[in-house]
PLY file of the C-alpha trace (Angstrom):
ply
format ascii 1.0
element vertex 339
property float x
property float y
property float z
element edge 338
property int vertex1
property int vertex2
end_header
-17.32 -11.99 -3.66
-21.11 -12.04 -3.60
-22.98 -10.16 -0.92
-23.61 -12.32 2.11
-24.81 -10.59 5.32
-23.16 -13.31 7.40
-19.80 -12.42 5.83
-20.00 -8.64 6.10
-16.47 -7.33 6.73
-15.32 -6.11 10.10
-13.92 -2.61 9.52
-11.20 -0.95 11.58
-10.72 2.78 10.90
-8.48 3.40 13.90
-8.39 7.09 14.83
-9.08 8.10 11.22
-12.83 7.78 11.53
-13.60 10.44 8.93
-11.08 9.30 6.33
-12.54 8.50 2.92
-10.81 5.69 1.02
-11.75 3.78 -2.14
-13.29 1.11 0.11
-16.20 3.49 0.67
-17.17 3.16 -3.01
-19.41 0.15 -3.50
-18.28 -0.61 -7.06
-14.62 -0.41 -6.10
-15.15 -2.62 -3.07
-16.98 -5.27 -5.09
-14.34 -5.22 -7.82
-11.53 -5.61 -5.31
-13.14 -8.54 -3.53
-13.97 -10.23 -6.85
-10.34 -9.79 -7.91
-9.22 -11.48 -4.70
-11.58 -14.39 -5.31
-10.37 -14.78 -8.88
-6.70 -14.73 -7.88
-7.36 -17.32 -5.19
-9.35 -19.57 -7.54
-6.33 -19.84 -9.85
-4.51 -21.42 -6.91
-7.35 -23.69 -5.90
-8.27 -21.56 -2.90
-11.59 -20.10 -1.79
-12.53 -17.42 0.71
-14.18 -18.31 4.02
-15.43 -16.41 7.02
-15.72 -12.68 7.54
-13.03 -10.39 6.05
-11.26 -7.98 8.35
-10.61 -4.54 6.85
-8.20 -1.87 8.05
-8.73 1.57 6.53
-6.09 4.27 6.80
-5.45 7.43 4.76
-2.48 5.63 3.15
-3.85 2.13 2.46
-6.74 -0.29 2.39
-5.78 -3.63 3.94
-8.07 -6.68 3.94
-7.40 -9.98 5.68
-9.29 -12.84 4.04
-9.49 -16.34 5.49
-9.00 -19.05 2.87
-9.32 -22.80 2.50
-8.46 -25.37 -0.16
-5.36 -25.78 -2.25
-4.54 -29.12 -0.69
-3.90 -27.59 2.73
-5.74 -26.48 5.81
-7.06 -23.07 6.64
-5.05 -19.90 6.35
-5.25 -16.27 5.37
-4.19 -13.91 2.62
-3.86 -10.14 2.61
-5.16 -7.72 0.00
-3.64 -4.23 -0.07
-4.59 -1.18 -2.11
-2.24 1.79 -2.25
-2.79 5.44 -3.17
-1.15 6.69 -6.38
2.00 7.96 -4.67
2.85 4.50 -3.32
1.18 2.50 -6.07
4.56 0.94 -6.92
4.46 -1.32 -3.85
3.06 -4.43 -5.55
5.52 -4.30 -8.44
8.42 -3.58 -6.09
7.50 -6.47 -3.80
7.30 -8.83 -6.77
10.69 -7.63 -8.04
12.29 -8.05 -4.61
10.89 -11.59 -4.39
12.83 -12.36 -7.60
16.04 -10.57 -6.63
16.26 -11.63 -2.97
14.00 -14.70 -2.66
12.98 -15.59 0.86
13.69 -12.11 2.19
10.27 -10.62 1.35
6.77 -11.96 0.84
6.27 -13.22 -2.73
2.93 -11.79 -3.97
0.16 -14.15 -5.01
-1.12 -11.57 -7.52
-0.39 -7.97 -8.50
-2.52 -5.50 -10.47
-0.18 -2.61 -11.18
-2.83 -0.50 -12.95
-5.19 -0.57 -9.98
-2.34 -0.58 -7.41
-3.52 -3.82 -5.80
-1.45 -6.65 -4.39
-2.44 -9.98 -2.82
0.04 -11.43 -0.35
0.31 -14.67 1.61
0.33 -14.59 5.37
3.89 -14.09 6.61
3.49 -15.66 10.01
4.18 -13.98 13.32
5.14 -10.33 13.46
8.38 -9.53 15.26
6.31 -7.08 17.33
4.20 -9.97 18.62
7.30 -11.98 19.48
8.63 -9.03 21.49
5.36 -8.77 23.39
5.27 -12.49 24.15
8.78 -13.34 25.25
12.15 -11.82 26.21
14.27 -11.07 23.13
17.96 -10.25 23.36
19.41 -7.28 21.45
21.39 -9.67 19.27
18.11 -10.53 17.51
17.98 -6.91 16.34
21.59 -7.20 15.23
20.59 -10.20 13.13
17.64 -8.46 11.50
19.72 -5.38 10.69
22.49 -7.48 9.19
19.97 -9.40 7.10
18.27 -6.21 5.94
21.58 -4.55 5.05
22.48 -7.64 2.99
19.18 -7.22 1.13
19.96 -3.57 0.41
23.46 -4.42 -0.72
22.14 -7.13 -3.04
19.57 -4.88 -4.73
21.93 -1.96 -5.28
22.61 -3.37 -8.75
18.89 -2.96 -9.50
18.59 0.66 -8.34
17.77 2.00 -11.81
15.08 -0.65 -12.29
13.63 0.15 -8.87
13.24 3.74 -10.02
11.52 2.61 -13.21
8.97 0.73 -11.09
7.86 4.11 -9.77
9.68 4.17 -6.44
10.32 7.87 -5.68
13.84 9.19 -5.85
15.49 10.96 -2.95
19.06 10.34 -4.04
21.78 11.75 -1.85
22.75 14.66 -4.14
19.04 15.53 -4.53
18.28 15.75 -0.80
18.82 19.54 -0.58
16.05 19.91 -3.19
13.83 17.55 -1.18
14.49 19.73 1.87
13.44 22.86 -0.02
10.31 21.15 -1.36
9.24 20.03 2.11
9.99 23.37 3.69
7.97 25.26 1.08
5.03 22.86 1.08
4.45 22.28 4.79
1.90 24.67 6.27
1.98 23.08 9.74
5.40 24.41 10.71
5.33 27.12 13.35
7.07 30.33 12.25
9.88 29.86 14.74
10.47 26.28 13.59
10.46 27.32 9.94
13.05 29.97 10.77
15.28 27.40 12.49
15.07 25.12 9.47
15.80 27.97 7.08
19.00 28.69 9.01
19.92 25.02 8.54
20.00 25.25 4.72
23.77 25.56 4.29
24.45 22.69 6.68
21.94 20.41 4.92
23.78 21.03 1.65
27.13 20.32 3.31
25.89 17.10 4.94
24.52 15.83 1.63
27.73 16.65 -0.23
29.85 14.92 2.40
27.62 11.84 2.45
27.71 11.56 -1.34
31.51 11.92 -1.33
31.88 8.92 0.97
30.91 6.81 -2.03
28.22 4.40 -0.79
25.84 4.05 -3.73
22.18 4.93 -3.34
19.89 1.93 -3.01
16.50 0.98 -1.60
15.44 2.60 1.67
12.39 1.02 3.30
11.99 4.27 5.30
9.77 2.77 8.02
11.42 -0.46 9.12
10.04 -1.15 12.59
9.04 -4.31 14.44
5.52 -4.19 13.00
6.91 -4.35 9.44
8.83 -7.57 10.02
7.74 -11.17 10.19
9.85 -13.59 12.19
9.07 -16.97 10.64
11.86 -18.63 12.65
14.37 -17.52 15.29
17.11 -15.53 13.62
15.21 -15.20 10.36
13.10 -12.25 9.20
10.81 -11.40 6.29
10.47 -7.73 5.32
7.24 -6.23 4.04
5.19 -3.02 3.66
7.27 -1.10 1.11
4.78 1.73 0.55
7.09 4.37 2.08
10.15 3.19 0.16
12.48 5.55 -1.68
15.66 5.32 -3.70
18.08 7.10 -1.41
21.15 6.52 0.67
20.72 3.00 2.07
21.95 3.97 5.54
18.86 6.17 5.98
17.04 2.93 6.82
18.92 2.44 10.08
17.32 5.22 12.08
13.83 3.76 12.63
14.76 0.22 13.80
17.77 1.41 15.81
15.64 3.94 17.69
13.01 1.30 18.41
15.67 -1.02 19.81
17.23 1.81 21.86
13.81 2.61 23.33
13.58 -1.00 24.46
17.12 -1.71 25.65
18.71 1.69 26.13
21.12 3.70 23.95
24.02 1.43 24.85
22.89 -1.03 22.16
23.30 1.47 19.32
26.99 0.88 18.49
26.42 -2.88 18.24
23.39 -2.38 16.02
25.31 0.01 13.79
28.23 -2.39 13.45
25.91 -5.30 12.63
24.21 -3.18 9.99
27.53 -2.08 8.48
29.01 -5.57 8.22
27.69 -6.24 4.67
29.13 -2.88 3.54
32.70 -3.56 4.66
35.39 -4.63 2.20
34.34 -1.96 -0.27
37.46 0.14 0.02
36.00 2.44 2.67
37.36 2.49 6.18
35.32 1.73 9.25
35.56 5.37 10.27
34.17 6.46 6.89
31.25 4.05 7.14
30.46 5.19 10.66
30.54 8.82 9.52
28.14 7.92 6.72
25.79 6.39 9.29
25.81 9.60 11.33
25.06 11.77 8.30
22.37 9.45 6.92
20.76 9.15 10.37
20.07 12.87 10.36
19.11 13.14 6.68
16.69 10.21 6.93
14.26 12.73 8.45
13.64 14.02 4.92
12.35 10.69 3.62
10.07 10.27 6.62
8.71 13.81 6.27
7.97 13.22 2.59
6.24 9.88 3.14
3.41 11.47 5.15
2.04 12.91 1.90
1.34 9.54 0.28
-2.39 9.46 0.89
-5.52 8.61 -1.04
-6.66 11.82 -2.78
-9.96 11.99 -0.88
-8.17 11.39 2.41
-5.47 13.98 1.82
-7.88 16.90 2.10
-9.41 15.70 5.35
-6.49 14.17 7.22
-4.25 16.51 9.25
-0.98 14.64 8.73
1.06 17.72 7.86
1.86 17.93 11.58
3.56 14.52 11.50
5.50 15.59 8.44
6.59 18.77 10.22
7.69 16.77 13.26
9.80 14.51 11.04
11.33 17.51 9.32
12.32 19.02 12.65
14.34 15.89 13.43
16.99 17.40 11.16
17.84 19.62 14.12
18.64 16.69 16.42
22.19 15.51 16.91
22.58 11.86 15.80
23.34 9.49 18.70
25.95 7.67 16.58
0 1
1 2
2 3
3 4
4 5
5 6
6 7
7 8
8 9
9 10
10 11
11 12
12 13
13 14
14 15
15 16
16 17
17 18
18 19
19 20
20 21
21 22
22 23
23 24
24 25
25 26
26 27
27 28
28 29
29 30
30 31
31 32
32 33
33 34
34 35
35 36
36 37
37 38
38 39
39 40
40 41
41 42
42 43
43 44
44 45
45 46
46 47
47 48
48 49
49 50
50 51
51 52
52 53
53 54
54 55
55 56
56 57
57 58
58 59
59 60
60 61
61 62
62 63
63 64
64 65
65 66
66 67
67 68
68 69
69 70
70 71
71 72
72 73
73 74
74 75
75 76
76 77
77 78
78 79
79 80
80 81
81 82
82 83
83 84
84 85
85 86
86 87
87 88
88 89
89 90
90 91
91 92
92 93
93 94
94 95
95 96
96 97
97 98
98 99
99 100
100 101
101 102
102 103
103 104
104 105
105 106
106 107
107 108
108 109
109 110
110 111
111 112
112 113
113 114
114 115
115 116
116 117
117 118
118 119
119 120
120 121
121 122
122 123
123 124
124 125
125 126
126 127
127 128
128 129
129 130
130 131
131 132
132 133
133 134
134 135
135 136
136 137
137 138
138 139
139 140
140 141
141 142
142 143
143 144
144 145
145 146
146 147
147 148
148 149
149 150
150 151
151 152
152 153
153 154
154 155
155 156
156 157
157 158
158 159
159 160
160 161
161 162
162 163
163 164
164 165
165 166
166 167
167 168
168 169
169 170
170 171
171 172
172 173
173 174
174 175
175 176
176 177
177 178
178 179
179 180
180 181
181 182
182 183
183 184
184 185
185 186
186 187
187 188
188 189
189 190
190 191
191 192
192 193
193 194
194 195
195 196
196 197
197 198
198 199
199 200
200 201
201 202
202 203
203 204
204 205
205 206
206 207
207 208
208 209
209 210
210 211
211 212
212 213
213 214
214 215
215 216
216 217
217 218
218 219
219 220
220 221
221 222
222 223
223 224
224 225
225 226
226 227
227 228
228 229
229 230
230 231
231 232
232 233
233 234
234 235
235 236
236 237
237 238
238 239
239 240
240 241
241 242
242 243
243 244
244 245
245 246
246 247
247 248
248 249
249 250
250 251
251 252
252 253
253 254
254 255
255 256
256 257
257 258
258 259
259 260
260 261
261 262
262 263
263 264
264 265
265 266
266 267
267 268
268 269
269 270
270 271
271 272
272 273
273 274
274 275
275 276
276 277
277 278
278 279
279 280
280 281
281 282
282 283
283 284
284 285
285 286
286 287
287 288
288 289
289 290
290 291
291 292
292 293
293 294
294 295
295 296
296 297
297 298
298 299
299 300
300 301
301 302
302 303
303 304
304 305
305 306
306 307
307 308
308 309
309 310
310 311
311 312
312 313
313 314
314 315
315 316
316 317
317 318
318 319
319 320
320 321
321 322
322 323
323 324
324 325
325 326
326 327
327 328
328 329
329 330
330 331
331 332
332 333
333 334
334 335
335 336
336 337
337 338
């Protein structure tokens, strides 16, 4: 993408005004934009207008308007990940093969440089919620669809790990707990002491959850309404897999269920749980066992969230005080699950 003052990108740094990302390197920026142009040219598309850039400590995201290809105008999205979530492009491409139509199918992936180019997915579910009344049953539908995706990809769990997706398997979660506890310098002494007293219970919860026999699978780990497209009523497309882990699949329920409960009240939680569990029934486990697994995984999901806050660009990691968010997630282990 040749320099054109009229097409200088609009840059959004949010509240991370001092964060340094690869976008701040001129050679990297030029190479990334040239890669986008080349990938589009293969499809008969060309860039138009002024790119919009969102810079965060955990990603570089660029929206590029396009034209050509036998259609009208549109947009594509370039994303660059830090090393710790550099698997996202390869994972998204694999999911597009395994569960077509459930995720965005990448237009191009460069695994070495951790770049991915994605089509526009349409309207975010968040925007739908802001525009019009949405009944809780829509959330039941999205959770059932997402659980079906998880169930379908369980057979590919080993391959997901080989793509570089971090492991936080159920039997390994006590070790993850110890790693987070030792590495987080933002915990207050009294909070660290409370968590240290929790050690035996964490081990017991993990052992009980593993014994219930639901196989580890893909956990999105941050599935909220801003990570979902709703291309049509009752249909959802899942994206933004940079926080994903291989762990107990039920750990995914906490984030979307809490968002729905914030909107509609805690009375919706049993219905959401049952909708999520529907694809997991018929596996030889009783409803009571599955519900117990949800309760255990709800609490233990705090470990995956606490760990994800460390997936930053190397230059950003030293300057961004996100250890506090990781500590807050870790302290959620102390909360009683609402289900």
